[in-house]
C-alpha positions, 0 to 999 in steps of 0.5 A: 231253822236253816236252809241249805242248797247243796253246801250253800246256806240260805237265808231263811228271814224273821222268825214269822217268815220261818214260822210260816215254812215250819207249818208248811214243812211239817204238814207231810206235803199237805197244803194249808189254807190262809186261815190254817198259816195265820192261826199257826203263825198268830192264834186267835188274835191275828194282825190286820195285815196278816194275810198281806204278811203271808204273801210277803214271805211266800214272796221272799221264800220263793225268791230263795227256792224258786229258779223261776218265780213265775213258775214256782214248783217248790212252793206252790200256791193252792187256792188262798194258802200254799203247799211245799213240794220236797222230798221227805228227806230233804226235812231233817223233822220229817226224816227223823220220823221215817228213820225211827219208824225204820229202827223200830221195825229193825228192832221187831227183829231180834237179830237187828239190834245193832242196824236199829242203834245205828238208825236211832244214831242217825236220827238223834244226830239230826238234833242241835239243840231245841227245835225251831228255836225262836220260831214264834207261834202255836203251831211251833211251840206244838211242835217242839213240844212234840219233837222233844217228846219224840227226842227223849222216846228215841234216846230210851230205845237206843239205850234199850237197844245198847243194853240189849247189846251188852253195852252199858258203858254207853247206855248208863250215862245217857241214862243218868243224863236222862233221869236228871232232865226228866226226873218224873218220866219213869222209863229211863230209871228202868232202863237204868236200872238194867244197866247198872245190873249189868255191870254187876251193880245190883245195890246201885240198881236197886238203889235207883229203884228207892230213890224214884220210889221216894220222889214220885210219892213226894211230887205225885203222891204215887207209887211206881208204875207196873214196869219199874216194879216188875224191874226191881222183882227182876233184880232181886230174883237175878233173872238171867234174861236181863244180861244182854248180848255182846256187842258186835264189832263195828262195820266199816265204812263206804270208804273201807275204814273201820271207825275206831271203836268209841267204848273203852277197854274195860282195863282203861280208866274212863275219867270223869272230871267234870265238877258239879253242876251249877244247882241255880242255873238260870238263862243262857239257853241261846248260848248253851244251844250254839254250844251244843250244836257245835260240840254235839256234832262229834257224835255223828262219827262219819268218815269224813269227820277229821276236824277237832271241834273247839267252843270257847266262851269268853267275857269278862270276870264274873260274868258266868263263863264257867258255869255256862261250860259246866252246864253244855258239858253235863248236857254232853257228857253222855255222847262222849262214853270214853270220859271227860277231863277239866283242868282249871288253868288259873288264867287269872292268876300271877302265876298260870298253871303250866301245861306240862303240869296239866298233860301229867295229870290227864296221862294219870287220869287216863292210865299211864303210871306217874314213872311212865310219864314223859319228861318233856312238854313235846313228849307229854302232848304227843303221848296224850294225843296218841292215847285219845286217838279214837276215843270220845273225850270231852276236855274242858279247859277253864279259865285260859290265858292265851292260846299258847297255854291251850294248844298243847292240851289239844287232842288230835283227834276228831271224835273229841271235843274241846270246850274253853273258857277265857276272859281273853279272846283266843286268837290263833285258835281254830274255833268252830265257836267263840261265844262272847258272853255278855251280862244277864238279861233283865229277866234272867237277872231278877230269874236269878235274884228270885230263885236264890233270895225268894220270889216273894221278896223279889215281887214284893218291891219291883222298883227296888229290885230293878235298882239292885239290879241296876247296881249289880250291872246285871253282873252274874257274880255281883246278882249271885253275892246279893241274892246270898246276902238276902238269903242269908238275911231274911229280915232284910227288904231288897230295898234295903240292900239296894240303899246299902250299894247305892253309894258307888265308894262302897259298893265293891265292899258291899259285893263280897261275901265269902270267898266270892268278891266282884273287885277280886274278879276285876283285880285279876284282869286289871294286873295281867294289863301292862303299863300302858294298858292299865293307864288307858283303863282308869283314864278312859273309865274316868270319862267314859259314861255313858260311852266314849268315842275314839276321838274323844278316847284320843284326845283324853289320852293324849295320843293320836287316834291309831294309839288310842284305839289299839290300847282300847282294842287291847282293853277289849280283847282282855275282857275289860272293855266293851266295844259297843260298835265301830269306834265306840267303847262302854265299860261295864258300870262295875268296872268303871266303878272298880277303876274309879277306886284304883290306888294309882299314883296321882289318881285324883288328879288323873281323873280330873285331868281326864275331864278338862281334856274331854271337855275342851274336846268337846266344846271345840267339836261342838264349836264346829258344829255350832257353825255349820249349823248357824254360820256366822252367829256373833255367839260362837266368837264368845265361846273359849278356845280350847287348847285340845283340838276338836273335829271339823265338819264338812256339812250340817248333817254330818255336824248333827250326826256327831251331836246325836252320838256325843249328846248323852257323853256331852250331858254326863261330862257338863254335870261332871263339871258341877261337882265341887272337885272341878275347877272354874275352867271346867265349869266355864268350858261346860257353860260354853259347851251348853251354847254350842249345843243350843241349835241342836236342842230338839226333842227328845234331848231337850229336857236333858240340856235343861237339867244340865243348864240347871245344874251349871247356873246352881253350881256357878252361883256356889262359886260367885262364878260370873262367867257361867250363869248367864250363859247357863240361865241363856239356855234355860231361857231358850228352852222354856221358849221352845217348851212355850213355858213362856213366863218361865222363859221371861224369868230365865232370860231377866236372870241371865240378862242381870248376870251378863251385865254383872260378868260384862258377856257384851255377846249373850246380853242383847240376846237374853234381853231380846229374849226376855220380852218375848212374854208380854207379846204372846200373851198379847196375841193369845186368843 
């Protein structure tokens, strides 16, 4: 839903607020009682606060719509309900029905077919994706179905009029798309058969009948209806009434301009270069709707439409950019009767495609003889723009490297549209929409896996399915690979394949099948990085689980924050890193695994050094936070002084905010320090970091701190480390006290005291001895 006051967009509020307005707008000026609105929004089980919520939504709408909220003139009250007072032409859905009625009346007059088609075009131009997208409630669901049926009926009527006018070059592509989207609807097949017959393709028209006859028998067990059978007979006997009249010349617009005729001359080639659509395409409805809304504006063909619409789909390798672009292009192709051009720009390869070569290919596809193609890039680009002037052509530029590669391939005509995919964000290009494509949702990932591998296997073990999708990071390319592997091995269970992917060192090898490989998709992106960017990518990946803040990244890289931000933002632009919010960065799980396996010189040392610097930074900053929370506590003097400087805080609140943001990363770093590959110094820093985090151990972080302390204690015991066990056991004892597990607390504190005596830890020892006496006192006072 969108609302406008003149040229100004108005906020439409939450989905439920939109649902209330939709229920009023689509009642054709009639009032709706509170009960009717509640049923429209929530159905048979509304919340107790439904009436109060309606009043709140009405107040919000009046705030946006009314000049004087004390005397509403647009959203008026009637009894306990409301009524919208707006002209019918102010509501797109109502206006569509008015235009459709006018078109039907004009079509009944045989001489007014051209006017009827213009009215239907105007009505269909009011659709931008799914009606009431995202609006909840039974009423919205019913209206979505009704409006979709109306759209299909209008498309059928429009195609029928175009055939009457002899304009089958427009009608046939639209009808092919309509039959593909609604394969059991007979009317589009009737029109498609007629359009093919009018184009001199009698055999193709008869083949359509045979195809739909088999489809109806297989799907529904029925024969074609009377309209389909009648058209079949008319084609067999070459009925002369099937040939339509000639299409009229376009009329001048209000400004005196005559719009370019969208249908090309029959001697002009009509390229249809789009690769086949992806048969098992899954999800992405929001992104598809956004792209269709932008590129679909071309078909309006208004005099003031002067800007070429460009849409870009960006994202990491393997996220499904090409699949989304192809699905959008196939949905829109009927609106571009002068053809569709496609090129793979090979932007992820060492030698991307040259714009000059691509233009030569486009020009020959548009009818220019090879020996007439100009020599220079500039001349080819000028001729390309001239050929497309006034024509409706959709151009899909797949896998672009950068803006410089794309710019010479852009037409000048606003009747065309350009769709681009790229790993890098295309700065400097005036895009009407730029979609940053993310990984699948859990539902989309599960659906794709079930489509290819079989729903039964996926549903049989939901836990293993969840693990498999987690190992794939919900990356579409990875899911397609594992789904294909399962499909080719019927004896394998989902759990077996998940087990094969569990070990990180084998995961990239497992995510490879034929010419599909996740590592290859990532490798091309990595090869395009500068040496500094590549180093930053590897180093930060080693310490970025689950994510990393800018100050920590700067400490790990050994650069100032400005330089660290420049490096990380360049990785974001290259599609190698994601920014979760300002100053915080995250690696996709598979990209992190990929980075850990890169064979850079001194890779193991590089990762170990990164962890040491991260632990130093975290300890230095956590110590500053500790002093804000418990100033003067003698324990702070016993913490190691790191080489890497940390942050400073002015207030306890600022310290607590930093700990809340970095807690997960700190615990992950502590656990990383307990592995055999790390140094004794890292383990001691990890133990001190736990001490510094102790004042911030409130739920729900309590259990994670206990797990980390246990891991430090076990690792220190294995390494005969005399410094760390006492501190780790002291933390475990404190956490057990807070959880009122007093016997366990006393045991941990006794272990801490013993370890502190052994390690001569004179600061932690007194605190451990005091805590060790808590159990008898507490037991004595229990009722």
